Backbone as CSV, one residue per row, in Angstrom:
resi,resn,N_x,N_y,N_z,CA_x,CA_y,CA_z,C_x,C_y,C_z
1,MET,16.950,16.523,-32.098,16.710,15.673,-30.926,15.285,15.121,-30.957
2,LYS,15.154,13.827,-30.753,13.832,13.215,-30.754,13.088,13.557,-29.460
3,PRO,11.778,13.760,-29.551,11.007,14.059,-28.339,10.823,12.821,-27.471
4,THR,10.414,13.066,-26.242,10.182,12.009,-25.252,8.693,11.876,-24.979
5,LEU,8.269,10.659,-24.688,6.889,10.391,-24.282,6.882,10.063,-22.794
6,LEU,6.181,10.874,-22.017,6.040,10.667,-20.575,4.669,10.051,-20.310
7,ILE,4.655,8.847,-19.759,3.402,8.120,-19.534,3.090,8.099,-18.045
8,LEU,1.935,8.642,-17.686,1.514,8.691,-16.285,0.834,7.371,-15.934
9,ALA,1.528,6.556,-15.140,1.045,5.204,-14.851,1.102,4.881,-13.369
10,ALA,1.040,5.911,-12.522,1.128,5.684,-11.077,-0.230,5.637,-10.406
11,GLY,-1.315,5.653,-11.203,-2.655,5.657,-10.630,-2.882,4.487,-9.697
12,MET,-3.680,4.718,-8.674,-3.874,3.714,-7.640,-4.747,2.551,-8.103
13,GLY,-5.696,2.811,-9.032,-6.558,1.742,-9.529,-7.478,1.157,-8.476
14,SER,-7.852,1.959,-7.471,-8.642,1.430,-6.362,-10.035,1.003,-6.806
15,ARG,-10.664,1.759,-7.710,-11.996,1.388,-8.167,-11.941,0.224,-9.147
16,TYR,-10.854,0.138,-9.898,-10.721,-0.912,-10.907,-10.439,-2.263,-10.273
17,GLY,-9.637,-2.257,-9.212,-9.357,-3.498,-8.510,-8.185,-4.285,-9.055
18,GLY,-7.336,-3.660,-9.862,-6.183,-4.360,-10.415,-5.203,-3.381,-11.010
19,LEU,-4.182,-3.927,-11.700,-3.157,-3.094,-12.318,-3.598,-2.770,-13.743
20,LYS,-4.516,-1.806,-13.877,-5.125,-1.537,-15.173,-4.127,-0.987,-16.178
21,GLN,-3.000,-0.426,-15.705,-2.032,0.169,-16.619,-1.488,-0.844,-17.625
22,ILE,-1.364,-2.111,-17.222,-0.794,-3.113,-18.127,-1.692,-4.336,-18.286
23,ASP,-2.960,-4.219,-17.940,-3.887,-5.316,-18.179,-4.152,-5.459,-19.678
24,ALA,-4.298,-6.687,-20.129,-4.474,-6.971,-21.552,-5.858,-6.559,-22.039
25,VAL,-5.894,-5.953,-23.237,-7.155,-5.638,-23.911,-7.130,-6.096,-25.367
26,GLY,-5.943,-6.332,-25.930,-5.806,-6.693,-27.335,-5.825,-8.188,-27.571
27,PRO,-5.877,-8.601,-28.835,-5.999,-10.024,-29.177,-4.782,-10.859,-28.816
28,HIS,-3.630,-10.214,-28.638,-2.411,-10.945,-28.296,-1.852,-10.486,-26.947
29,GLY,-2.743,-10.043,-26.075,-2.329,-9.637,-24.742,-1.854,-8.204,-24.632
30,GLU,-2.084,-7.390,-25.665,-1.634,-6.000,-25.618,-2.461,-5.195,-24.612
31,ALA,-1.778,-4.332,-23.878,-2.446,-3.331,-23.047,-2.590,-2.045,-23.858
32,ILE,-3.455,-1.149,-23.407,-3.603,0.131,-24.105,-2.261,0.845,-24.200
33,ILE,-1.464,0.747,-23.153,-0.165,1.407,-23.127,0.753,0.884,-24.238
34,ASP,0.605,-0.386,-24.621,1.409,-0.942,-25.712,1.094,-0.246,-27.033
35,TYR,-0.188,0.013,-27.279,-0.571,0.709,-28.505,0.004,2.123,-28.528
36,SER,-0.013,2.803,-27.385,0.526,4.162,-27.330,2.022,4.173,-27.626
37,ILE,2.756,3.240,-27.042,4.200,3.193,-27.273,4.498,2.854,-28.730
38,TYR,3.760,1.925,-29.293,3.940,1.558,-30.705,3.710,2.766,-31.607
39,ASP,2.623,3.500,-31.355,2.333,4.688,-32.159,3.396,5.763,-31.964
40,ALA,3.904,5.898,-30.743,4.944,6.891,-30.473,6.229,6.569,-31.228
41,ILE,6.610,5.306,-31.260,7.810,4.906,-32.001,7.635,5.215,-33.483
42,ARG,6.473,4.882,-34.028,6.213,5.167,-35.449,6.242,6.663,-35.737
43,ALA,5.838,7.477,-34.752,5.798,8.928,-34.949,7.158,9.588,-34.760
44,GLY,8.148,8.848,-34.249,9.491,9.404,-34.124,9.922,9.793,-32.732
45,PHE,9.198,9.366,-31.711,9.650,9.612,-30.339,10.881,8.748,-30.061
46,GLY,11.804,9.291,-29.252,13.052,8.590,-29.014,13.209,7.995,-27.632
47,LYS,12.324,8.358,-26.716,12.422,7.851,-25.339,11.035,7.790,-24.731
48,VAL,10.810,6.782,-23.899,9.581,6.701,-23.124,9.955,6.693,-21.648
49,VAL,9.267,7.513,-20.871,9.471,7.588,-19.427,8.175,7.171,-18.747
50,PHE,8.259,6.158,-17.903,7.102,5.711,-17.141,7.134,6.355,-15.757
51,VAL,6.072,7.068,-15.393,5.912,7.530,-14.015,5.043,6.501,-13.307
52,ILE,5.633,5.800,-12.349,4.955,4.692,-11.688,5.167,4.770,-10.182
53,ARG,4.419,3.973,-9.450,4.739,3.754,-8.046,5.932,2.809,-7.987
54,GLU,6.819,3.031,-7.054,8.065,2.272,-7.032,7.822,0.775,-6.903
55,GLU,6.746,0.383,-6.226,6.480,-1.041,-6.052,6.029,-1.720,-7.350
56,LEU,5.752,-0.927,-8.394,5.365,-1.492,-9.686,6.550,-1.667,-10.628
57,GLU,7.740,-1.257,-10.197,8.885,-1.251,-11.105,9.172,-2.635,-11.684
58,ALA,9.170,-3.660,-10.857,9.502,-5.002,-11.342,8.522,-5.452,-12.424
59,ALA,7.227,-5.190,-12.221,6.220,-5.594,-13.204,6.407,-4.849,-14.519
60,PHE,6.720,-3.559,-14.436,6.924,-2.774,-15.654,8.194,-3.200,-16.375
61,ARG,9.274,-3.407,-15.635,10.526,-3.812,-16.283,10.378,-5.178,-16.954
62,GLU,9.673,-6.079,-16.301,9.469,-7.401,-16.889,8.684,-7.311,-18.192
63,ARG,7.727,-6.401,-18.229,6.886,-6.295,-19.422,7.550,-5.523,-20.553
64,PHE,8.321,-4.460,-20.222,8.742,-3.531,-21.262,10.232,-3.527,-21.595
65,ASP,11.115,-3.783,-20.646,12.535,-3.535,-20.893,13.070,-4.341,-22.075
66,ASP,12.861,-5.639,-22.072,13.370,-6.457,-23.172,12.613,-6.187,-24.467
67,LYS,11.301,-6.014,-24.355,10.479,-5.818,-25.552,10.834,-4.529,-26.289
68,LEU,11.213,-3.490,-25.542,11.489,-2.192,-26.157,12.973,-1.965,-26.439
69,ALA,13.825,-2.870,-25.986,15.269,-2.709,-26.197,15.580,-2.593,-27.688
70,GLY,16.345,-1.563,-28.045,16.707,-1.335,-29.431,15.661,-0.600,-30.242
71,LYS,14.486,-0.389,-29.667,13.409,0.314,-30.370,13.228,1.735,-29.852
72,ILE,13.331,1.902,-28.532,13.154,3.213,-27.916,13.810,3.169,-26.538
73,GLU,14.428,4.272,-26.139,15.040,4.347,-24.815,13.953,4.329,-23.745
74,VAL,14.236,3.681,-22.615,13.257,3.555,-21.534,13.845,4.111,-20.242
75,ALA,13.040,4.888,-19.512,13.449,5.404,-18.205,12.245,5.370,-17.274
76,TYR,12.527,5.476,-15.969,11.474,5.403,-14.962,11.606,6.566,-13.982
77,ALA,10.458,7.032,-13.505,10.398,7.997,-12.407,9.304,7.519,-11.468
78,TYR,9.422,7.881,-10.196,8.521,7.315,-9.195,7.702,8.413,-8.524
79,GLN,6.393,8.181,-8.486,5.491,9.088,-7.787,4.877,8.351,-6.607
80,ALA,5.251,8.771,-5.428,4.647,8.245,-4.210,3.572,9.219,-3.741
81,VAL,2.913,8.874,-2.654,1.879,9.755,-2.120,2.456,11.132,-1.822
82,ASN,3.660,11.167,-1.268,4.285,12.440,-0.926,5.726,12.491,-1.419
83,THR,5.936,12.296,-2.711,7.280,12.408,-3.269,7.838,13.798,-2.978
84,PRO,9.003,13.897,-2.345,9.559,15.213,-2.008,9.823,16.058,-3.254
85,ILE,9.562,17.334,-3.135,9.819,18.293,-4.202,10.710,19.396,-3.641
86,GLU,11.789,19.699,-4.354,12.699,20.750,-3.909,11.945,22.063,-3.720
87,GLY,12.132,22.679,-2.566,11.470,23.940,-2.268,10.264,23.798,-1.365
88,VAL,9.794,22.549,-1.166,8.662,22.303,-0.268,9.200,21.627,0.985
89,ASP,9.146,22.329,2.103,9.735,21.820,3.338,8.898,20.726,3.988
90,HIS,7.581,20.842,3.867,6.715,19.870,4.537,5.466,19.646,3.698
91,LEU,5.119,18.372,3.497,3.887,18.018,2.808,2.963,17.317,3.794
92,PRO,1.689,17.692,3.829,0.765,17.075,4.779,0.507,15.613,4.443
93,GLU,0.057,14.853,5.422,-0.268,13.448,5.208,-1.422,13.322,4.216
94,ARG,-1.284,12.351,3.293,-2.304,12.130,2.271,-2.485,10.633,2.056
95,GLN,-3.571,10.277,1.344,-3.804,8.880,0.998,-3.585,8.613,-0.480
96,LYS,-3.465,9.660,-1.290,-3.235,9.494,-2.723,-2.264,10.568,-3.191
97,PRO,-1.578,10.356,-4.326,-0.613,11.343,-4.813,-1.256,12.691,-5.128
98,TRP,-0.399,13.675,-5.404,-0.829,15.057,-5.575,-1.429,15.363,-6.939
99,GLY,-1.469,14.428,-7.859,-2.127,14.695,-9.134,-1.185,14.688,-10.324
100,THR,-1.751,14.985,-11.505,-1.026,14.797,-12.760,0.143,15.758,-12.941
101,ALA,0.002,17.009,-12.514,1.114,17.950,-12.675,2.272,17.583,-11.751
102,HIS,1.964,17.085,-10.569,2.998,16.584,-9.665,3.688,15.369,-10.283
103,ALA,2.922,14.509,-10.968,3.500,13.333,-11.625,4.494,13.739,-12.707
104,VAL,4.189,14.801,-13.437,5.136,15.303,-14.435,6.392,15.829,-13.749
105,LEU,6.216,16.551,-12.680,7.345,17.182,-11.992,8.343,16.157,-11.457
106,VAL,7.876,14.997,-11.007,8.805,14.013,-10.444,9.699,13.390,-11.512
107,ALA,9.382,13.615,-12.798,10.194,13.062,-13.887,11.243,14.042,-14.399
108,GLU,11.384,15.173,-13.749,12.295,16.214,-14.228,13.716,15.697,-14.441
109,HIS,14.183,14.822,-13.575,15.584,14.389,-13.625,15.895,13.476,-14.803
110,VAL,14.880,12.997,-15.526,15.145,12.103,-16.664,14.708,12.703,-17.998
111,ILE,14.349,13.992,-18.016,13.886,14.625,-19.255,14.639,15.932,-19.478
112,ASP,15.307,16.038,-20.630,16.019,17.260,-21.012,15.531,17.811,-22.345
113,GLU,14.586,17.147,-22.984,14.153,17.480,-24.327,12.644,17.771,-24.322
114,PRO,12.111,18.372,-25.393,10.656,18.528,-25.480,9.962,17.177,-25.313
115,PHE,8.810,17.201,-24.649,8.173,15.927,-24.312,6.658,16.033,-24.340
116,ALA,6.033,14.881,-24.554,4.580,14.765,-24.486,4.206,14.036,-23.212
117,VAL,2.994,14.303,-22.735,2.450,13.645,-21.545,1.145,12.963,-21.928
118,ILE,1.002,11.684,-21.551,-0.263,10.978,-21.768,-0.603,10.151,-20.534
119,ASN,-1.862,9.711,-20.466,-2.276,8.733,-19.469,-1.950,7.331,-19.966
120,ALA,-1.682,6.428,-19.035,-1.370,5.052,-19.415,-2.587,4.310,-19.942
121,ASP,-3.776,4.686,-19.508,-4.961,3.881,-19.794,-5.943,4.554,-20.744
122,ASP,-5.474,5.521,-21.538,-6.312,6.127,-22.574,-5.723,5.821,-23.944
123,TYR,-6.600,5.612,-24.931,-6.163,5.367,-26.305,-6.268,6.678,-27.083
124,TYR,-5.186,7.047,-27.787,-5.131,8.354,-28.434,-5.132,8.296,-29.960
125,GLY,-4.573,7.259,-30.566,-4.552,7.145,-32.018,-3.265,7.667,-32.632
126,ILE,-2.841,7.072,-33.740,-1.566,7.394,-34.367,-1.497,8.842,-34.826
127,SER,-2.607,9.408,-35.308,-2.553,10.786,-35.805,-2.203,11.762,-34.691
128,ALA,-2.661,11.484,-33.473,-2.331,12.357,-32.341,-0.836,12.335,-32.063
129,PHE,-0.218,11.166,-32.148,1.217,11.067,-31.899,2.014,11.733,-33.014
130,ALA,1.571,11.583,-34.253,2.274,12.213,-35.372,2.226,13.733,-35.260
131,LYS,1.052,14.276,-34.938,0.919,15.727,-34.811,1.723,16.254,-33.627
132,MET,1.692,15.523,-32.519,2.433,15.976,-31.351,3.938,15.908,-31.590
133,ALA,4.409,14.843,-32.207,5.842,14.726,-32.480,6.318,15.871,-33.363
134,ASP,5.524,16.234,-34.361,5.894,17.347,-35.236,5.948,18.654,-34.453
135,PHE,4.959,18.877,-33.586,4.967,20.092,-32.765,6.208,20.144,-31.878
136,LEU,6.526,19.043,-31.226,7.653,19.034,-30.296,8.980,19.240,-31.013
137,ARG,9.092,18.741,-32.226,10.335,18.901,-32.985,10.493,20.304,-33.543
138,THR,9.392,20.960,-33.887,9.491,22.194,-34.670,8.978,23.450,-33.972
139,GLN,8.141,23.316,-32.936,7.506,24.504,-32.376,7.629,24.657,-30.865
140,ALA,7.874,23.588,-30.147,7.891,23.674,-28.684,8.923,24.692,-28.213
141,ALA,8.524,25.525,-27.264,9.392,26.567,-26.716,8.962,26.819,-25.276
142,PRO,9.794,27.521,-24.492,9.421,27.760,-23.093,8.051,28.398,-22.908
143,ASP,7.612,29.196,-23.879,6.309,29.856,-23.756,5.303,29.328,-24.778
144,HIS,5.558,28.137,-25.315,4.695,27.604,-26.376,4.499,26.109,-26.145
145,TYR,3.342,25.734,-25.631,3.036,24.334,-25.377,1.786,23.953,-26.161
146,SER,1.378,22.693,-26.077,0.237,22.246,-26.877,-0.593,21.224,-26.120
147,MET,-1.825,21.063,-26.583,-2.723,20.041,-26.072,-3.467,19.429,-27.246
148,VAL,-3.542,18.122,-27.304,-4.354,17.456,-28.319,-5.792,17.439,-27.815
149,GLY,-6.694,18.002,-28.603,-8.097,18.059,-28.215,-8.926,16.999,-28.920
150,TYR,-9.992,16.584,-28.262,-10.894,15.568,-28.802,-12.334,16.052,-28.679
151,VAL,-13.193,15.569,-29.576,-14.617,15.888,-29.503,-15.233,15.075,-28.372
152,LEU,-15.914,15.757,-27.469,-16.420,15.114,-26.260,-17.223,13.852,-26.548
153,ALA,-18.142,13.913,-27.500,-19.037,12.780,-27.753,-18.282,11.510,-28.122
154,LYS,-17.053,11.670,-28.636,-16.269,10.504,-29.038,-15.423,9.946,-27.898
155,THR,-15.496,10.577,-26.729,-14.616,10.165,-25.631,-15.361,9.658,-24.404
156,ILE,-16.683,9.676,-24.426,-17.417,9.212,-23.250,-17.644,7.712,-23.330
157,SER,-17.986,7.132,-22.202,-18.118,5.682,-22.099,-19.581,5.264,-22.017
158,ASP,-19.863,4.079,-22.544,-21.192,3.483,-22.391,-21.314,2.732,-21.073
159,HIS,-20.242,2.710,-20.301,-20.202,1.868,-19.103,-19.905,2.671,-17.844
160,GLY,-20.371,3.906,-17.804,-20.156,4.727,-16.620,-19.621,6.098,-16.988
161,SER,-19.457,6.931,-15.984,-19.018,8.303,-16.210,-17.504,8.384,-16.315
162,VAL,-17.024,9.510,-16.862,-15.595,9.776,-17.004,-15.315,11.195,-16.529
163,SER,-14.047,11.518,-16.383,-13.634,12.898,-16.124,-12.974,13.443,-17.380
164,ARG,-13.283,14.682,-17.721,-12.707,15.306,-18.904,-12.418,16.776,-18.601
165,GLY,-11.381,17.299,-19.227,-11.099,18.720,-19.153,-11.758,19.417,-20.325
166,VAL,-12.773,20.229,-20.069,-13.475,20.940,-21.141,-12.655,22.169,-21.517
167,ALA,-12.304,22.270,-22.799,-11.358,23.286,-23.262,-12.063,24.423,-23.984
168,GLN,-11.435,25.592,-23.923,-11.880,26.764,-24.668,-10.710,27.267,-25.510
169,MET,-11.011,27.703,-26.748,-9.988,28.242,-27.637,-10.397,29.623,-28.119
170,ASP,-9.386,30.413,-28.532,-9.704,31.681,-29.170,-9.821,31.471,-30.678
171,ASP,-10.012,32.555,-31.422,-10.237,32.447,-32.867,-9.022,31.922,-33.621
172,ASN,-7.852,31.972,-32.996,-6.625,31.486,-33.634,-6.251,30.078,-33.178
173,HIS,-7.190,29.413,-32.517,-7.001,28.042,-32.023,-5.964,27.960,-30.908
174,TYR,-5.735,29.063,-30.229,-4.895,29.013,-29.041,-5.767,28.664,-27.837
175,LEU,-5.256,27.764,-27.023,-5.977,27.316,-25.842,-6.060,28.451,-24.827
176,THR,-7.260,28.712,-24.319,-7.433,29.775,-23.331,-7.764,29.240,-21.942
177,GLU,-8.389,28.054,-21.871,-8.773,27.525,-20.564,-9.140,26.053,-20.691
178,VAL,-8.809,25.289,-19.659,-9.276,23.907,-19.534,-9.826,23.743,-18.125
179,VAL,-11.078,23.318,-18.021,-11.726,23.156,-16.720,-12.067,21.681,-16.525
180,GLU,-11.550,21.099,-15.449,-11.825,19.695,-15.160,-13.298,19.507,-14.790
181,ARG,-13.948,18.560,-15.488,-15.334,18.218,-15.187,-15.406,16.729,-14.861
182,HIS,-16.217,16.405,-13.872,-16.283,15.029,-13.389,-17.690,14.459,-13.571
183,LYS,-17.767,13.139,-13.540,-19.031,12.418,-13.746,-19.678,12.830,-15.069
184,VAL,-18.864,12.846,-16.117,-19.354,13.181,-17.452,-19.970,11.922,-18.063
185,ARG,-21.220,12.019,-18.505,-21.914,10.845,-19.028,-23.100,11.288,-19.880
186,ARG,-23.606,10.368,-20.703,-24.808,10.630,-21.484,-26.009,10.067,-20.737
187,GLU,-27.037,10.892,-20.592,-28.228,10.485,-19.858,-29.312,9.971,-20.811
188,ALA,-30.413,9.517,-20.235,-31.494,8.910,-21.015,-32.111,9.872,-22.018
189,ASP,-32.014,11.189,-21.764,-32.582,12.159,-22.703,-31.674,12.398,-23.906
190,GLY,-30.534,11.693,-23.966,-29.631,11.806,-25.102,-28.576,12.876,-24.972
191,ARG,-28.632,13.689,-23.931,-27.676,14.777,-23.758,-26.533,14.354,-22.830
192,ILE,-25.404,15.052,-22.962,-24.247,14.794,-22.114,-24.259,15.784,-20.951
193,TYR,-23.988,15.276,-19.756,-23.966,16.103,-18.552,-22.685,15.849,-17.762
194,PHE,-22.297,16.839,-16.958,-21.321,16.620,-15.897,-21.946,17.103,-14.596
195,THR,-21.394,16.669,-13.479,-21.868,17.104,-12.169,-20.867,18.089,-11.595
196,ASP,-21.340,19.293,-11.252,-20.417,20.328,-10.786,-20.102,20.172,-9.303
197,GLU,-19.365,21.156,-8.762,-18.835,21.059,-7.402,-19.916,21.013,-6.332
198,VAL,-21.100,21.531,-6.639,-22.170,21.546,-5.640,-23.220,20.475,-5.918
199,GLY,-22.926,19.574,-6.869,-23.824,18.462,-7.136,-24.878,18.714,-8.187
200,THR,-24.779,19.832,-8.904,-25.748,20.146,-9.952,-25.326,19.515,-11.273
201,ASP,-26.272,18.903,-11.983,-25.997,18.340,-13.296,-26.090,19.440,-14.348
202,VAL,-25.036,19.574,-15.149,-24.940,20.643,-16.143,-24.746,20.018,-17.518
203,ALA,-25.559,20.436,-18.492,-25.451,19.905,-19.852,-24.255,20.526,-20.567
204,VAL,-23.632,19.737,-21.434,-22.510,20.218,-22.238,-22.672,19.662,-23.648
205,ALA,-22.274,20.437,-24.646,-22.501,20.071,-26.039,-21.695,18.841,-26.446
206,ASP,-22.285,18.014,-27.292,-21.590,16.834,-27.808,-20.275,17.201,-28.472
207,GLU,-20.268,18.339,-29.185,-19.095,18.723,-29.970,-18.069,19.530,-29.179
208,ALA,-18.261,19.661,-27.870,-17.299,20.401,-27.051,-15.908,19.783,-27.183
209,LEU,-14.895,20.636,-27.189,-13.507,20.175,-27.248,-13.043,19.827,-25.841
210,VAL,-12.453,18.650,-25.684,-12.014,18.240,-24.356,-10.576,17.732,-24.386
211,SER,-9.979,17.763,-23.221,-8.645,17.208,-23.021,-8.756,15.779,-22.530
212,MET,-7.897,14.916,-23.065,-7.715,13.575,-22.515,-6.312,13.461,-21.919
213,ASN,-5.819,14.604,-21.482,-4.521,14.688,-20.808,-3.366,14.324,-21.741
214,TYR,-3.432,14.842,-22.975,-2.333,14.669,-23.925,-1.738,16.051,-24.181
215,TRP,-0.581,16.303,-23.564,0.044,17.618,-23.576,1.440,17.548,-24.174
216,GLY,1.896,18.673,-24.721,3.258,18.783,-25.216,3.957,19.974,-24.595
217,PHE,5.174,19.757,-24.056,5.884,20.800,-23.324,7.358,20.875,-23.709
218,HIS,7.916,22.059,-23.550,9.361,22.273,-23.534,9.835,21.966,-22.110
219,PRO,11.061,21.457,-21.924,11.501,21.132,-20.555,11.555,22.329,-19.607
220,ALA,11.472,23.540,-20.130,11.410,24.713,-19.251,10.164,24.696,-18.368
221,ILE,9.181,23.860,-18.706,7.953,23.795,-17.914,8.226,23.327,-16.492
222,PHE,9.315,22.595,-16.277,9.563,22.053,-14.940,9.745,23.154,-13.898
223,GLU,10.381,24.237,-14.270,10.558,25.338,-13.320,9.210,25.954,-12.955
224,GLU,8.334,26.094,-13.948,6.999,26.633,-13.681,6.184,25.660,-12.836
225,LEU,6.301,24.374,-13.118,5.605,23.372,-12.311,6.036,23.443,-10.851
226,ARG,7.339,23.556,-10.628,7.836,23.611,-9.253,7.309,24.853,-8.535
227,LYS,7.375,25.984,-9.209,6.913,27.232,-8.596,5.434,27.138,-8.225
228,GLN,4.626,26.615,-9.146,3.195,26.534,-8.867,2.876,25.459,-7.830
229,PHE,3.647,24.365,-7.825,3.373,23.327,-6.829,3.684,23.818,-5.420
230,ILE,4.756,24.562,-5.260,5.084,25.121,-3.942,3.918,25.967,-3.436
231,GLU,3.380,26.796,-4.314,2.235,27.639,-3.935,1.001,26.788,-3.652
232,PHE,0.751,25.780,-4.512,-0.426,24.929,-4.356,-0.362,24.148,-3.045
233,ALA,0.794,23.568,-2.743,0.940,22.784,-1.514,0.743,23.657,-0.282
234,ARG,1.233,24.878,-0.350,1.069,25.801,0.780,-0.407,26.163,0.964
235,ASN,-1.100,26.412,-0.142,-2.497,26.846,-0.063,-3.460,25.713,0.269
236,HIS,-3.024,24.462,0.073,-3.908,23.320,0.307,-3.349,22.384,1.376
237,ALA,-2.600,22.935,2.291,-1.976,22.122,3.338,-2.998,21.391,4.193
238,ASP,-4.205,21.936,4.299,-5.237,21.328,5.140,-6.258,20.523,4.338
239,ASN,-5.974,20.296,3.056,-6.914,19.554,2.210,-6.217,18.326,1.628
240,PRO,-6.367,17.165,2.251,-5.652,15.966,1.799,-6.146,15.412,0.472
241,LYS,-7.247,15.953,-0.061,-7.777,15.469,-1.333,-7.481,16.411,-2.497
242,ALA,-6.848,17.549,-2.233,-6.550,18.503,-3.302,-5.571,17.893,-4.293
243,GLU,-5.823,18.101,-5.598,-4.952,17.546,-6.631,-4.432,18.646,-7.544
244,PHE,-3.155,18.560,-7.835,-2.436,19.525,-8.659,-2.473,19.025,-10.107
245,TYR,-3.516,19.448,-10.840,-3.739,18.977,-12.203,-2.931,19.788,-13.218
246,ILE,-2.588,19.161,-14.330,-1.902,19.869,-15.414,-2.697,21.087,-15.894
247,PRO,-4.021,21.002,-16.086,-4.746,22.201,-16.530,-4.619,23.391,-15.590
248,LEU,-4.426,23.158,-14.295,-4.227,24.280,-13.375,-2.983,25.068,-13.747
249,VAL,-1.952,24.356,-14.188,-0.711,25.006,-14.605,-0.899,25.685,-15.957
250,ALA,-1.512,24.966,-16.884,-1.696,25.509,-18.232,-2.571,26.756,-18.231
251,ASN,-3.566,26.792,-17.360,-4.481,27.934,-17.332,-3.807,29.220,-16.882
252,ARG,-2.651,29.117,-16.229,-1.956,30.307,-15.747,-0.891,30.769,-16.723
């Protein structure tokens, strides 16, 4: 069975001011997401699932349905601010969705096979798709997932700060922890810093391994996602800005 590529494309884009998920960056109008899908097809993925806001469906179908017909199966899942989740009786009022792990969970009904998760607006490279496809075909299991790691210095921007998950591994290259860090940038002294929860700037090594939200899972992960989301929603009922990130699930 060919693996599936799940693309998280429901971001609000409030700071960007437009639909950055499909804005052109290439010489012939290609968006970053086009490069990811092309690389996924070459690597042997058999289906792409877009997690989008429902009001974006027409724009996505116009751009992708005909172009991808006969090349890869296409499906859609919708993430709203408060998409209902089985087992959660009440979700508090919010202004933005619950985060990346919630975005994965809303796609449960269209995924039955091992799958990868990526962001719509990050570029990953063909080697990442080839390695992930091989893992999903040969190693993915209910208790065995993966993350593609990148060297921090190669992932920061010259045009502002980014958010990155700083990863830790054991001696056997098994992932032990991913901690979300925000406002990651290079300062005038040449070093890379992030700003922690209390506003302190903390230096981090150029060669640190980081996540760009490229994960590989067995479909059994959906049950774990649901269980943890029920707990997370209950514990953060009074915090409308709390986000249920994939690393929170992976770390447990």
